[in-house]
C-alpha positions in Angstrom: 208.8 26.5 -23.1 205.4 27.8 -24.0 202.8 29.0 -21.7 199.1 28.6 -22.3 196.6 31.1 -21.2 193.8 30.0 -18.8 190.4 29.3 -20.3 188.8 30.7 -17.4 187.9 34.3 -17.5 188.5 35.0 -13.8 187.5 38.7 -14.2 184.1 37.8 -15.6 183.5 35.2 -12.9 184.4 37.7 -10.2 182.0 40.3 -11.8 179.1 37.8 -12.0 179.8 36.8 -8.5 179.7 40.3 -7.3 176.4 41.0 -9.2 174.8 37.9 -7.6 175.9 39.1 -4.2 174.5 42.6 -4.8 171.3 41.1 -5.9 171.0 38.8 -2.8 171.3 41.8 -0.5 168.1 43.3 -2.0 166.0 40.4 -0.9 164.3 37.5 -2.3 162.4 39.1 -5.1 163.5 38.1 -8.4 165.5 35.1 -7.2 162.9 32.4 -7.8 164.3 30.0 -10.3 161.8 27.5 -12.0 163.3 24.6 -13.9 161.2 22.1 -15.6 162.0 18.8 -17.3 159.9 16.7 -19.6 160.8 13.0 -19.1 159.9 10.0 -21.4 160.6 6.4 -21.0 162.3 5.0 -24.1 162.8 1.4 -23.1 163.2 -0.7 -20.0 165.4 1.7 -17.7 166.5 4.0 -20.4 164.9 7.6 -20.0 165.1 10.8 -21.8 164.9 14.2 -20.3 164.3 17.6 -22.1 165.5 20.4 -19.8 165.5 23.8 -21.5 167.3 23.6 -24.7 169.2 20.4 -23.6 168.3 16.6 -24.1 169.9 14.1 -21.9 169.4 10.3 -21.2 169.9 8.2 -18.3 169.9 4.5 -17.8 170.8 1.9 -15.1 173.8 -0.5 -15.3 173.1 -4.0 -16.9 173.3 -5.4 -13.2 170.2 -3.3 -12.3 168.3 -4.5 -15.3 169.2 -1.5 -17.4 171.0 -1.3 -20.7 174.0 0.6 -19.6 173.5 3.1 -22.6 173.9 6.3 -20.3 174.8 7.4 -16.9 172.5 6.5 -14.2 170.4 9.0 -12.2 172.9 8.7 -9.3 175.8 9.3 -11.5 174.2 12.5 -12.7 173.5 13.6 -9.1 177.1 12.7 -8.1 178.4 14.8 -11.0 176.0 17.7 -10.1 177.4 18.1 -6.8 180.7 19.0 -8.3 179.2 21.6 -10.6 
């Protein structure tokens, strides 16, 4: 039987969490996070968003007059709650 090593670096995760806790104890200064997205309509319900260095698309299902070419905004939202 072979064992596989976990791909999660738990020590790094714990260290990052501890650092965030220590920063939070110091107060709200430096904790403001600004995220911006540039959105463009490609066609019908298909949209593209540039967020930082990433480009993502969203669409609606054909039943909602979309093309079904990408996840819907609601599907992204549901996934984000798990992140």
